[in-house]
C-alpha positions as CSV (number, residue, x, y, z in Angstrom):
1,X,0.0,0.0,0.0
2,X,1.2,3.5,-0.8
3,X,2.9,5.2,2.3
4,X,1.2,8.1,3.9
5,X,2.4,11.5,2.7
6,X,5.0,13.2,4.8
7,X,3.7,16.2,6.6
8,X,5.5,18.4,9.1
9,X,3.3,18.8,12.1
10,X,5.2,21.7,13.8
11,X,4.2,20.4,17.2
12,X,6.4,20.1,20.2
13,X,7.1,17.1,22.5
14,X,7.6,17.3,26.2
15,X,10.5,14.8,26.3
16,X,12.1,15.4,22.9
17,X,13.6,18.4,21.1
18,X,12.6,19.1,17.6
19,X,15.5,18.8,15.1
20,X,14.9,22.2,13.6
21,X,15.5,23.7,17.1
22,X,18.9,22.0,17.7
23,X,20.6,22.1,14.3
24,X,21.9,24.9,12.2
25,X,19.2,25.7,9.6
26,X,21.9,27.1,7.3
27,X,23.7,23.7,7.0
28,X,24.2,22.5,3.5
29,X,22.0,19.4,4.0
30,X,19.2,21.5,5.4
31,X,19.4,23.8,2.4
32,X,19.5,20.8,0.0
33,X,16.5,19.2,1.7
34,X,14.5,22.4,1.2
35,X,15.3,22.5,-2.5
36,X,14.5,18.8,-3.4
37,X,10.9,18.4,-4.6
38,X,9.8,15.5,-2.3
39,X,6.2,15.7,-3.3
40,X,7.1,15.2,-7.0
41,X,9.2,12.2,-6.2
42,X,6.4,10.8,-4.1
43,X,3.9,11.2,-7.0
44,X,6.3,9.5,-9.5
45,X,6.7,6.5,-7.2
46,X,3.0,6.2,-6.2
47,X,2.1,3.9,-9.2
48,X,4.6,1.2,-7.9
49,X,2.3,0.4,-5.0
50,X,-0.8,-1.7,-4.8
51,X,-4.1,-0.6,-3.2
52,X,-4.1,-3.1,-0.4
53,X,-1.8,-4.2,2.4
54,X,-0.2,-2.2,5.1
55,X,1.3,1.3,4.3
56,X,4.9,1.3,3.1
57,X,7.8,3.1,4.6
58,X,7.7,6.9,4.1
59,X,9.0,7.8,0.6
60,X,11.1,10.7,1.9
61,X,12.9,8.4,4.4
62,X,13.9,5.8,1.9
63,X,14.7,8.2,-1.0
64,X,16.7,10.3,1.5
65,X,18.7,7.2,2.6
66,X,19.4,6.3,-1.0
67,X,20.7,9.7,-1.8
68,X,22.8,9.9,1.4
69,X,24.3,6.5,0.7
70,X,25.7,7.7,-2.6
71,X,26.9,11.1,-1.1
72,X,28.5,9.7,2.1
73,X,29.8,6.4,3.4
74,X,28.3,4.2,6.2
75,X,24.9,5.8,5.9
76,X,23.1,3.6,8.5
77,X,25.7,4.1,11.2
78,X,26.0,7.8,10.6
79,X,22.2,8.3,10.4
80,X,21.8,7.3,14.1
81,X,24.3,10.0,15.4
82,X,24.0,12.7,12.8
83,X,20.9,15.0,13.2
84,X,21.5,16.5,9.7
85,X,21.0,13.1,8.2
86,X,17.8,12.6,10.1
87,X,16.5,16.0,9.1
88,X,17.3,15.3,5.4
89,X,15.2,12.1,5.6
90,X,12.2,14.0,7.1
91,X,12.5,13.3,10.8
92,X,11.1,15.9,13.2
93,X,12.6,14.5,16.4
94,X,16.0,13.0,17.1
95,X,16.0,9.2,16.8
96,X,18.4,7.2,18.9
97,X,18.0,3.9,16.9
98,X,17.7,3.1,13.2
99,X,13.9,2.8,12.8
100,X,13.9,0.2,9.9
101,X,15.7,-2.9,8.7
102,X,18.8,-2.3,6.5
103,X,17.4,-4.8,3.9
104,X,14.5,-2.4,3.3
105,X,16.9,-0.2,1.4
106,X,17.6,-3.1,-1.1
107,X,13.9,-3.8,-1.4
108,X,13.2,-0.2,-2.2
109,X,16.0,0.1,-4.8
110,X,14.6,-3.0,-6.6
111,X,11.1,-1.6,-6.4
112,X,12.1,1.7,-8.0
113,X,13.8,0.1,-11.0
114,X,13.8,2.5,-14.0
115,X,12.3,5.2,-11.8
116,X,15.8,5.8,-10.4
117,X,16.3,8.0,-13.5
118,X,13.8,10.4,-12.0
119,X,16.3,11.0,-9.1
120,X,19.0,12.0,-11.7
121,X,16.5,14.4,-13.3
122,X,15.7,15.8,-9.8
123,X,19.4,16.3,-9.0
124,X,19.8,18.3,-12.2
125,X,16.7,20.4,-11.3
126,X,18.0,21.1,-7.8
127,X,21.4,22.2,-9.3
128,X,19.6,24.5,-11.8
129,X,17.4,26.0,-9.1
130,X,20.4,26.7,-6.8
131,X,22.3,28.4,-9.7
132,X,25.0,25.8,-9.9
133,X,23.9,24.7,-13.4
134,X,22.6,26.9,-16.3
135,X,20.4,26.0,-19.2
136,X,23.1,26.8,-21.8
137,X,25.4,24.3,-20.1
138,X,23.1,21.4,-21.2
139,X,23.5,22.1,-25.0
140,X,27.1,21.0,-25.4
141,X,28.1,17.8,-23.8
142,X,31.0,15.3,-23.5
143,X,30.2,11.6,-23.8
144,X,32.5,8.8,-22.6
145,X,32.4,5.2,-21.5
146,X,34.1,3.6,-18.5
147,X,34.0,0.3,-16.7
148,X,32.2,-0.6,-13.5
149,X,34.2,-3.4,-11.7
150,X,32.1,-6.1,-10.1
151,X,32.6,-7.5,-6.6
152,X,34.3,-10.7,-7.7
153,X,37.8,-12.1,-7.2
154,X,40.2,-12.6,-10.1
155,X,38.8,-15.5,-12.1
156,X,41.3,-18.3,-12.4
157,X,40.2,-21.8,-13.5
158,X,40.8,-23.2,-10.0
159,X,38.7,-20.5,-8.3
160,X,35.8,-20.9,-10.7
161,X,35.8,-24.7,-10.5
162,X,35.9,-24.5,-6.7
163,X,33.1,-21.9,-6.6
164,X,30.9,-24.1,-8.8
165,X,31.4,-27.1,-6.5
166,X,30.6,-25.1,-3.5
167,X,27.6,-23.5,-5.1
168,X,26.1,-26.8,-6.3
169,X,26.6,-28.3,-2.8
170,X,24.9,-25.3,-1.2
171,X,21.9,-25.6,-3.5
172,X,21.6,-29.3,-3.0
173,X,21.5,-28.8,0.8
174,X,18.9,-26.1,0.4
175,X,16.6,-28.4,-1.7
176,X,17.2,-31.6,0.3
177,X,19.1,-33.4,-2.5
178,X,21.4,-35.9,-0.9
179,X,24.6,-36.3,-2.9
180,X,26.7,-39.4,-3.1
181,X,29.8,-37.3,-2.2
182,X,30.2,-33.6,-1.8
183,X,34.0,-33.2,-2.6
184,X,34.1,-30.0,-0.6
185,X,37.3,-30.8,1.2
186,X,39.0,-32.3,-1.9
187,X,38.0,-29.3,-4.0
188,X,39.4,-26.8,-1.4
189,X,42.7,-28.7,-1.2
190,X,43.0,-29.0,-5.0
191,X,42.2,-25.3,-5.5
192,X,44.8,-24.3,-2.9
193,X,47.5,-26.5,-4.4
194,X,46.7,-25.3,-7.9
195,X,47.4,-21.8,-6.9
196,X,50.7,-22.7,-5.2
197,X,51.9,-24.8,-8.2
198,X,51.0,-21.9,-10.6
199,X,53.0,-19.5,-8.4
200,X,56.0,-21.8,-8.4
201,X,55.7,-22.3,-12.2
202,X,55.1,-26.0,-11.8
203,X,52.5,-26.1,-14.5
204,X,52.3,-29.9,-15.0
205,X,51.3,-30.3,-11.3
206,X,49.0,-27.3,-11.7
207,X,47.2,-29.0,-14.6
208,X,46.9,-32.2,-12.6
209,X,45.0,-30.3,-9.8
210,X,42.7,-28.7,-12.4
211,X,41.9,-32.1,-13.8
212,X,41.0,-33.3,-10.3
213,X,38.6,-30.3,-9.9
214,X,37.0,-30.8,-13.3
215,X,36.4,-34.5,-12.7
216,X,34.8,-33.9,-9.3
217,X,32.6,-31.1,-10.7
218,X,31.5,-33.4,-13.5
219,X,30.6,-36.1,-10.9
220,X,28.5,-33.7,-8.9
221,X,26.7,-32.5,-12.0
222,X,25.8,-36.0,-13.1
223,X,24.8,-37.0,-9.5
224,X,22.4,-34.0,-9.3
225,X,20.9,-34.8,-12.7
226,X,20.2,-38.4,-11.7
227,X,18.6,-37.4,-8.3
228,X,16.4,-34.7,-9.9
229,X,15.3,-36.5,-13.0
230,X,11.5,-36.6,-13.3
231,X,10.9,-33.9,-10.6
232,X,9.8,-30.7,-12.4
233,X,10.3,-28.5,-9.4
234,X,13.9,-29.6,-8.7
235,X,14.8,-29.6,-12.4
236,X,13.7,-26.0,-12.6
237,X,15.6,-25.0,-9.5
238,X,18.8,-26.6,-10.7
239,X,18.6,-25.8,-14.4
240,X,20.5,-22.5,-14.4
241,X,23.2,-23.4,-11.8
242,X,23.9,-26.7,-13.7
243,X,24.2,-24.8,-17.0
244,X,26.7,-22.4,-15.4
245,X,28.7,-25.3,-13.8
246,X,28.8,-27.1,-17.1
247,X,30.1,-24.0,-18.8
248,X,32.8,-23.5,-16.2
249,X,33.8,-27.2,-16.4
250,X,34.2,-27.1,-20.2
251,X,35.8,-23.7,-20.9
252,X,39.5,-23.4,-21.3
253,X,41.8,-20.6,-20.3
254,X,42.6,-19.2,-23.8
255,X,39.5,-20.1,-25.7
256,X,37.8,-17.5,-27.9
257,X,34.2,-16.5,-27.6
258,X,32.0,-16.1,-24.5
259,X,33.3,-17.2,-21.1
260,X,31.8,-17.3,-17.7
261,X,34.0,-15.3,-15.2
262,X,31.9,-15.8,-12.0
263,X,29.5,-18.5,-10.8
264,X,27.3,-16.0,-8.9
265,X,27.5,-13.1,-11.4
266,X,27.3,-14.3,-15.0
267,X,26.8,-10.8,-16.3
268,X,30.5,-10.0,-15.7
269,X,32.6,-9.3,-18.8
270,X,36.3,-9.1,-19.4
271,X,37.1,-5.6,-20.9
272,X,40.6,-4.3,-21.8
273,X,40.8,-0.5,-21.7
274,X,44.5,-0.3,-22.4
275,X,45.5,0.6,-18.8
276,X,49.1,-0.3,-17.7
277,X,48.0,-1.1,-14.2
278,X,44.9,-3.2,-15.2
279,X,45.2,-4.6,-18.7
280,X,42.0,-6.5,-18.2
281,X,39.1,-5.6,-15.9
282,X,36.2,-7.9,-15.0
283,X,33.3,-5.5,-15.0
284,X,30.3,-4.0,-16.9
285,X,30.6,-1.1,-19.3
286,X,28.9,2.2,-18.4
287,X,28.2,5.4,-20.3
288,X,28.6,8.9,-18.7
289,X,27.5,12.2,-20.1
290,X,28.7,15.6,-18.7
291,X,28.4,19.2,-19.6
292,X,31.4,20.4,-21.7
293,X,31.9,23.9,-20.4
294,X,32.3,24.2,-16.7
295,X,29.1,25.4,-15.0
296,X,29.2,27.7,-12.0
297,X,29.0,24.6,-9.7
298,X,31.4,22.5,-11.8
299,X,30.8,19.5,-14.1
300,X,27.5,17.6,-13.6
301,X,26.5,14.2,-14.9
302,X,23.6,14.7,-17.3
303,X,23.0,11.0,-18.0
304,X,24.5,7.7,-16.9
305,X,23.6,4.1,-17.8
306,X,25.1,0.6,-17.9
307,X,25.9,-1.0,-21.2
308,X,25.6,-4.8,-20.8
309,X,27.2,-7.2,-23.3
310,X,30.1,-4.8,-24.0
311,X,28.7,-3.1,-27.1
312,X,30.9,-1.0,-29.4
313,X,30.9,2.6,-28.2
314,X,29.8,4.1,-31.5
315,X,26.7,2.0,-31.6
316,X,25.5,3.4,-28.3
317,X,26.0,7.1,-29.0
318,X,22.6,7.7,-30.7
319,X,20.6,6.1,-27.9
320,X,22.6,7.9,-25.2
321,X,22.1,11.4,-26.8
322,X,18.4,10.8,-27.2
323,X,18.0,9.7,-23.6
324,X,20.0,12.7,-22.4
325,X,17.8,15.1,-24.3
326,X,14.6,13.5,-22.9
327,X,16.1,13.6,-19.4
328,X,17.2,17.3,-19.5
329,X,14.5,18.6,-21.8
330,X,17.2,20.5,-23.8
331,X,18.3,19.6,-27.3
332,X,22.1,18.9,-27.6
333,X,23.9,21.1,-30.1
334,X,27.3,19.5,-30.0
335,X,28.7,16.3,-28.5
336,X,32.4,15.6,-28.0
337,X,33.7,12.0,-27.8
338,X,37.0,10.1,-28.1
339,X,38.2,8.0,-30.9
340,X,36.4,4.9,-29.6
341,X,33.2,6.4,-31.1
342,X,34.4,6.4,-34.7
343,X,31.6,5.1,-37.0
344,X,28.8,6.2,-34.7
345,X,25.2,6.0,-35.7
346,X,23.7,9.4,-34.6
347,X,21.0,11.1,-36.6
348,X,23.0,14.2,-37.2
349,X,26.7,13.2,-37.4
350,X,27.8,16.8,-38.0
351,X,27.1,17.7,-34.4
352,X,29.4,15.0,-33.0
353,X,33.2,15.8,-32.9
354,X,35.8,13.1,-32.3
355,X,39.1,13.7,-30.6
356,X,41.8,14.3,-33.1
357,X,39.4,15.4,-35.8
358,X,40.7,18.1,-38.1
359,X,37.8,18.8,-40.6
360,X,35.3,21.4,-39.3
361,X,37.2,22.0,-36.1
362,X,38.0,25.7,-35.5
363,X,37.4,28.5,-33.1
364,X,35.0,27.7,-30.3
365,X,34.7,24.0,-31.4
366,X,38.4,23.6,-31.2
367,X,38.5,25.0,-27.6
368,X,35.6,22.8,-26.6
369,X,37.1,19.7,-28.1
370,X,40.2,20.3,-26.0
371,X,38.0,20.1,-23.0
372,X,36.8,16.6,-23.8
373,X,39.3,15.0,-21.4
374,X,37.7,17.0,-18.5
375,X,35.3,14.1,-18.2
376,X,38.0,11.7,-17.0
377,X,38.5,13.2,-13.5
378,X,34.7,13.2,-13.1
379,X,34.7,9.5,-13.7
380,X,37.5,9.2,-11.2
381,X,35.5,11.1,-8.6
382,X,32.5,8.8,-9.2
383,X,34.7,5.8,-8.6
384,X,36.7,7.0,-5.6
385,X,34.2,9.2,-3.8
386,X,31.1,7.4,-5.0
387,X,30.2,3.7,-5.6
388,X,31.2,3.3,-9.2
389,X,34.6,1.9,-8.4
390,X,33.1,-1.4,-7.2
391,X,29.5,-2.6,-7.7
392,X,28.2,-4.9,-5.0
393,X,24.6,-5.0,-6.3
394,X,23.3,-8.2,-7.9
395,X,22.5,-8.7,-11.6
396,X,22.1,-6.3,-14.5
397,X,19.4,-4.4,-12.7
398,X,21.9,-3.8,-9.9
399,X,24.5,-2.6,-12.4
400,X,22.1,-0.1,-13.9
401,X,21.0,1.1,-10.4
402,X,24.6,1.6,-9.2
403,X,25.6,3.7,-12.2
404,X,22.5,5.9,-11.9
405,X,22.8,6.4,-8.1
406,X,26.6,7.1,-8.4
407,X,25.7,9.9,-10.9
408,X,23.0,11.3,-8.5
409,X,25.5,11.2,-5.6
410,X,28.1,13.1,-7.7
411,X,25.6,15.8,-8.7
412,X,24.4,16.3,-5.1
413,X,28.0,16.5,-3.9
414,X,28.6,19.3,-6.4
415,X,25.4,21.1,-5.2
416,X,26.5,20.8,-1.6
417,X,29.9,22.2,-2.5
418,X,28.2,25.1,-4.3
419,X,26.0,25.9,-1.3
420,X,29.1,25.9,1.0
421,X,30.8,28.3,-1.4
422,X,27.7,30.6,-1.4
423,X,27.6,30.6,2.4
424,X,31.3,31.4,2.5
425,X,30.9,34.3,0.1
426,X,28.0,35.6,2.1
427,X,30.1,35.5,5.3
428,X,33.0,37.2,3.6
429,X,30.7,40.0,2.4
430,X,29.6,40.5,6.0
431,X,33.1,40.5,7.5
432,X,34.0,44.2,6.9
433,X,30.7,45.2,8.6
434,X,31.3,42.9,11.5
435,X,35.0,43.8,11.8
436,X,34.3,47.6,11.9
437,X,34.7,49.0,15.4
438,X,31.6,50.8,16.8
439,X,32.2,54.6,17.2
440,X,31.0,56.1,20.5
441,X,28.3,58.7,20.1
442,X,29.8,62.2,20.9
443,X,26.4,63.4,22.1
444,X,26.7,61.3,25.2
């Protein structure tokens, strides 16, 4: 059932102090909370609820937590002892314990789905309303792709085979399938010795341990198929894990084509971006769009999305530009990209300028093309200060949500920095007045 609308009562409590009476109402989070259109967000999320059941958790509380999570770290721990966090999420009185389960945040994020893009639009509206972003800054953009590493260990053959054996045993215990032998201890020992032999460059012994792991995995797969044959419910529960385990058992280290790099996260891809420190990254590709010229508040992320299956950059540009225009409501005059977008499929190719291009590049366009690389530190901030550097969310829906929320967190951090600068300028303008000594009145 749809949660009740958040309303500020303004009433006092005999035993508790109101938050707006004990905090600084000029704090950046207080100012940001006043600029976010919570009623509009509540109206956008309302269709996701049914008409029966108990009322859900307050929209402002859960949306505020999602935003704070991607602005700061350790949101649940800090929420308890930070009154500004509590005020931002709509509380009137100071709470000494976290009022909900932490898993509610995951359930809410899954419920929102594609509606998370509305939060990105709201962050841009807040930036525009506060003066940090101007309308003309939305007409010329920079587009680039990056990788979003997944929370998996480096995929070696021994690790993958061991993970498949453990995963099938865990699933068999869950569904009450009694295996002839689990091979858990044998697999752990073989995986450990395979790593040691590979480190010592004893590759014949290393291959012997891999053969042990593959043969044990094959025995478990055949045993499960025998035990579940003719039982539709069990066959359906084991179909996907068995297909993953079969793929892991059959794939080779240097084979061409699709490979499985994680038993629990099959969406992971191996992407090489030409980095010296990380020649190959096990991740999901993501697209980022920023304004080209620096706005008063800095560079903002105008659009962000995940790109599963590692598509060619040029084949994604048309869709990215169209979605950016629909999100901002402003047509894009020029887009600046790197050489990875050669052969793009945009409707108007003359408005796309590629790094290193000579024809048609002069004057303002030449200066703006030199600013194309300014998107790189923005991606670095999203990875180091946000959650783009390592995605812990599950599945492709989790990848898309993590990219979007990292972009929202970056935009709100820029708005908070802009509000801090405005407050500093206001105090500096008052300083000569406050520092001026009071002259005594000669009449007295």
